[in-house]
C-alpha positions in Angstrom: 62.9 -37.1 34.3 61.6 -35.1 31.7 62.3 -36.0 28.3 62.6 -33.1 26.0 62.7 -32.9 22.4 64.6 -29.6 20.6 63.0 -28.2 17.2 64.7 -25.8 15.3 64.4 -25.3 11.4 67.9 -26.1 10.6 71.2 -26.2 11.0 72.1 -23.0 8.8 74.7 -20.8 11.4 73.0 -18.7 13.3 72.6 -17.1 16.8 69.8 -19.7 17.7 71.8 -22.4 16.1 74.6 -21.3 18.5 72.4 -21.5 21.3 71.2 -25.2 20.8 74.9 -25.8 19.9 75.5 -24.4 23.6 72.6 -26.6 24.7 74.0 -30.0 23.4 77.5 -30.0 23.5 78.0 -29.7 27.2 75.3 -32.6 28.0 77.0 -35.3 25.8 76.1 -38.1 28.5 72.3 -36.4 28.9 70.5 -39.2 26.9 67.1 -37.6 27.4 67.2 -34.7 25.3 67.1 -34.6 21.5 67.3 -32.3 18.6 65.7 -32.9 15.4 66.2 -29.9 12.6 63.6 -30.0 10.1 64.9 -28.7 7.3 68.4 -29.2 5.6 70.4 -26.3 4.4 74.5 -25.5 3.7 76.5 -24.5 5.3 75.6 -26.0 8.8 76.9 -26.5 12.3 78.5 -29.0 13.6 76.7 -30.2 16.8 78.4 -33.3 18.9 75.5 -34.9 20.7 73.7 -38.7 19.8 70.6 -37.0 19.7 71.0 -34.8 16.9 69.1 -35.5 14.3 67.4 -34.3 11.2 65.0 -34.4 8.4 66.2 -34.6 4.8 64.0 -32.6 3.2 65.6 -29.0 1.9 61.8 -27.1 1.4 60.1 -25.4 3.3 56.6 -26.6 3.0 57.3 -30.8 2.7 55.3 -32.7 5.1 57.8 -34.7 6.2 59.2 -33.1 9.2 55.7 -33.4 10.9 55.8 -36.9 10.6 59.2 -37.6 11.6 58.7 -35.3 14.9 55.7 -37.6 15.4 57.9 -40.1 15.4 60.5 -39.4 17.5 58.2 -38.5 19.8 56.3 -41.6 20.2 60.4 -43.3 19.4 61.6 -41.6 23.0 58.9 -41.1 25.0 59.0 -37.0 24.8 56.6 -35.0 27.1 58.5 -31.4 26.6 58.5 -29.6 22.8 61.0 -26.4 22.8 60.5 -25.1 19.6 63.5 -22.9 18.4 62.5 -20.1 15.4 58.6 -19.6 13.6 58.5 -23.1 11.5 59.0 -25.1 15.2 56.8 -24.0 16.4 54.6 -23.9 14.3 55.5 -27.8 13.7 55.4 -28.3 17.8 51.8 -26.3 17.9 50.2 -28.5 15.4 51.4 -31.8 17.0 50.0 -30.9 19.9 46.7 -29.6 18.3 46.5 -33.0 16.2 48.3 -35.3 17.8 49.6 -35.1 21.5 47.2 -32.9 23.3 48.6 -33.7 27.1 52.6 -33.0 25.4 53.8 -29.4 26.8 55.3 -26.7 24.8 57.7 -24.2 25.2 58.4 -21.4 22.8 61.9 -19.8 22.7 62.1 -16.3 21.2 65.0 -15.3 19.2 63.7 -12.1 17.4 63.1 -9.4 18.0 59.2 -9.0 16.7 58.9 -5.1 16.7 59.1 -3.5 13.7 61.2 -1.0 11.7 59.7 1.3 9.3 63.0 1.5 7.1 62.4 -2.7 6.5 60.0 -4.9 5.6 58.4 -6.4 8.3 55.6 -8.8 7.0 57.2 -12.0 8.6 57.4 -10.3 12.1 53.4 -9.5 11.6 52.6 -13.0 10.5 54.8 -14.2 13.9 53.0 -12.2 16.3 49.7 -13.3 14.7 50.5 -16.7 15.3 51.4 -15.9 18.7 48.1 -14.7 19.2 45.9 -17.8 17.9 48.9 -20.6 19.6 49.7 -19.0 23.2 47.1 -20.6 25.3 48.9 -24.1 24.2 52.0 -22.7 25.1 53.6 -23.9 28.7 56.5 -20.9 28.3 57.7 -18.5 25.9 61.3 -18.0 26.5 62.3 -14.5 25.8 66.2 -13.9 24.9 66.2 -10.7 26.5 63.9 -8.1 28.4 62.7 -6.2 24.6 61.6 -9.4 23.5 59.6 -10.5 26.2 58.0 -7.3 26.5 56.9 -7.7 22.8 54.1 -10.5 24.5 52.5 -8.0 27.3 49.7 -8.5 25.9 50.1 -12.0 26.6 48.8 -11.1 30.3 45.4 -12.2 28.8 46.5 -15.7 27.9 46.7 -17.0 31.6 47.8 -20.4 29.9 51.0 -18.4 28.9 54.2 -17.4 31.3 57.5 -14.9 29.5 60.4 -16.5 30.8 63.5 -14.1 30.1 66.6 -16.1 29.4 69.2 -14.3 27.6 71.6 -15.8 25.4 74.7 -18.1 26.7 78.3 -17.9 26.3 79.4 -21.1 23.9 82.2 -22.9 25.5 83.3 -24.5 22.3 86.3 -23.3 21.1 84.5 -20.5 18.8 84.8 -18.1 22.2 87.8 -17.7 23.8 89.2 -17.6 27.5 92.0 -15.4 29.4 94.8 -16.8 26.5 93.8 -13.5 24.2 95.6 -10.1 25.7 93.9 -7.2 24.8 95.7 -6.5 21.8 96.8 -2.6 21.3 96.3 -0.6 18.3 99.6 -0.7 16.3 101.5 2.6 15.5 103.8 1.8 13.4 103.3 -0.5 10.1 99.9 -1.5 10.9 97.1 -0.2 11.2 93.8 -1.5 13.6 91.3 -3.9 12.5 87.6 -3.2 12.4 85.5 -6.2 12.1 81.7 -6.8 11.4 79.8 -10.3 11.8 76.2 -11.0 11.3 74.5 -12.0 8.4 74.2 -10.4 5.6 71.0 -8.5 5.2 69.8 -4.9 5.4 68.5 -4.9 9.2 72.2 -6.1 10.4 73.6 -2.7 8.9 76.0 -4.3 7.0 75.7 -1.1 4.6 76.1 1.5 7.5 79.2 -0.2 7.6 80.4 0.1 4.4 79.5 3.6 4.4 81.2 4.5 7.8 84.3 2.3 6.6 84.8 4.3 3.5 85.2 7.5 5.9 87.8 6.1 8.2 90.1 5.1 5.6 89.6 8.5 4.3 90.6 9.7 7.4 93.5 7.3 8.3 94.4 4.9 5.4 96.4 1.9 7.9 92.6 0.9 8.7 91.6 -1.9 7.5 88.4 -3.8 7.5 86.9 -7.7 7.7 83.5 -8.6 7.1 82.4 -12.4 8.3 79.1 -14.2 7.4 76.7 -15.0 4.5 73.1 -14.4 3.9 70.7 -13.3 0.8 72.8 -9.9 0.6 75.8 -11.6 0.2 75.6 -10.9 -4.0 74.9 -7.2 -3.4 77.3 -6.9 -0.8 80.5 -8.1 -3.2 79.0 -5.8 -6.0 79.4 -2.8 -3.6 83.2 -4.1 -2.7 83.6 -4.4 -5.9 81.9 -1.3 -7.0 83.7 1.5 -4.4 87.2 -0.9 -5.2 87.3 -1.6 -0.9 89.0 -4.5 -1.9 92.4 -3.6 -0.9 91.6 -2.5 2.3 88.2 -4.5 3.5 88.4 -8.3 3.4 84.9 -10.2 2.7 85.7 -13.3 4.4 82.1 -15.4 3.7 81.1 -17.3 6.5 83.9 -18.2 9.1 83.6 -21.6 11.0 86.4 -21.2 13.4 85.3 -17.4 15.1 88.4 -17.7 17.8 90.3 -16.7 14.5 88.3 -14.0 13.6 88.2 -11.6 17.2 91.6 -12.9 17.5 92.3 -10.3 13.9 90.1 -7.4 15.2 90.8 -4.8 16.9 87.1 -3.5 17.2 83.8 -4.9 16.4 81.2 -3.1 15.1 77.6 -4.0 15.6 75.6 -1.3 13.7 72.2 -3.5 13.5 68.6 -1.9 13.3 66.8 -4.8 15.2 68.5 -7.3 17.3 67.0 -9.1 20.2 70.1 -10.7 22.1 73.0 -10.9 19.6 75.2 -13.9 20.2 78.0 -12.1 18.2 78.5 -9.3 21.3 79.1 -11.5 23.6 81.3 -13.9 21.6 83.4 -10.5 21.7 83.1 -9.4 25.6 84.6 -13.2 25.9 87.2 -12.4 23.4 88.1 -8.9 24.9 87.4 -7.3 22.3 85.9 -4.3 22.5 82.9 -3.3 20.5 80.9 -0.6 18.9 77.1 -1.1 18.9 73.8 0.7 17.8 71.6 1.9 20.5 68.9 0.1 20.7 66.6 -2.6 22.8 68.7 -5.5 22.4 71.7 -4.3 22.7 71.8 -2.1 25.1 70.7 -4.7 27.8 74.0 -5.6 27.5 76.5 -2.6 26.6 77.0 0.4 28.8 78.2 3.2 27.1 81.5 3.8 27.8 82.2 0.8 30.3 81.3 -2.4 28.6 81.2 -1.0 24.7 80.3 1.9 22.9 76.6 3.5 22.1 76.3 5.2 18.8 72.2 6.1 17.5 71.3 3.2 14.8 71.5 4.5 11.2 74.2 7.5 12.0 76.9 7.0 10.0 78.5 9.9 10.6 78.4 9.1 14.5 79.6 5.7 13.7 82.6 6.9 11.6 83.5 9.5 14.2 83.1 6.6 17.0 85.6 4.0 15.3 88.4 7.2 15.1 88.1 7.8 18.4 88.3 4.7 19.7 91.2 2.8 17.8 93.3 5.8 18.9 92.5 5.9 22.7 94.2 2.8 23.8 93.3 3.1 27.4 90.3 3.3 26.7 89.8 0.3 24.6 91.5 -1.7 27.2 89.3 -0.3 30.4 86.1 -1.5 27.9 88.0 -4.7 26.5 88.3 -5.8 30.6 85.1 -4.6 31.4 83.4 -6.4 28.8 85.0 -9.1 29.7 84.4 -9.7 33.0 80.4 -9.2 31.9 80.8 -12.1 30.0 81.1 -14.8 32.8 76.8 -13.7 33.6 76.4 -15.3 30.2 78.1 -18.9 31.3 76.3 -22.1 29.7 76.2 -24.1 33.1 74.0 -21.4 34.7 72.1 -21.2 31.6 71.6 -24.8 31.4 70.8 -25.5 34.9 68.0 -22.5 34.6 66.4 -24.7 31.7 66.8 -27.9 33.5 64.8 -26.1 36.5 62.2 -24.8 33.5 61.5 -27.9 32.8 61.4 -30.1 36.1 58.6 -27.2 37.0 56.9 -27.7 33.7 57.0 -32.0 34.6 55.3 -31.4 37.8 52.8 -29.2 36.7 51.4 -31.7 34.0 
């Protein structure tokens, strides 16, 4: 039986961490899987499984996580390392090269590595270079979307690597909904629509575009309010923008939200104005909570959303078009209800049981090949 060690950079809130939680929590009785977080960061997400461990180090450059990984491999007779995010991939590769040449490496790519002209992408260039160097030692690269997999077309020359496209799963935990949430129509009396944004507060997630569109919409409809959930390195800039623009009367910043089901139950529509995405968990969760999604028309998102069927797509970076679409959607109960129901049905495609079954099948095949 395969014994798998999952490595992840940290358990700070993020899409990759949510995926890992979805792998572990439904398998509480599975004692052949282990998770090791390489760095301690706050806040962090909790994962209910006895085999979840973490380094006490808070430094990006400490050698302690490598030593911890080696110790876990020896102690638990690990034969497959499943690496999430760049630092974990680097750690797994070093451990294989220097200490355990027969161990099987799986790299899980959660990020789109294509560069956007509007943003600096040095880390993506470094990440691509690392893949080029390390790929011969990697048995499988899991890409969370076809567009992410396309980033690695050149790996065809390296016959030792194989790309597997496996979209992110829907978390079975209370952060996602079920039939208990009815589609909430826009209120037409005293209360207006509530528009939400949830994501890491970094420029590539488009939070500035969300603010700009919110200002346009609010000028047209004073009853519409907005909520932003998430944390990140540009959190201070966001708060300054809210204060400078006097937006706090109708725009609420919640920071990191632990129970996202409360966030989804509060909003009538979710906006995802990102410039780059792989397979955004927030969209899949919104689907499951019957919340219509308005999102930028970019590769990672267009694989999830069919325009005016399972969501609404707008030209990325166009705040005017985004604002116009928000107004149109919140004023049309019929199309919102239609899209919400369709997207809810689509959320069934991302069931965690199917996802875990595919992972376990991959592990079995890799073990047979060794």
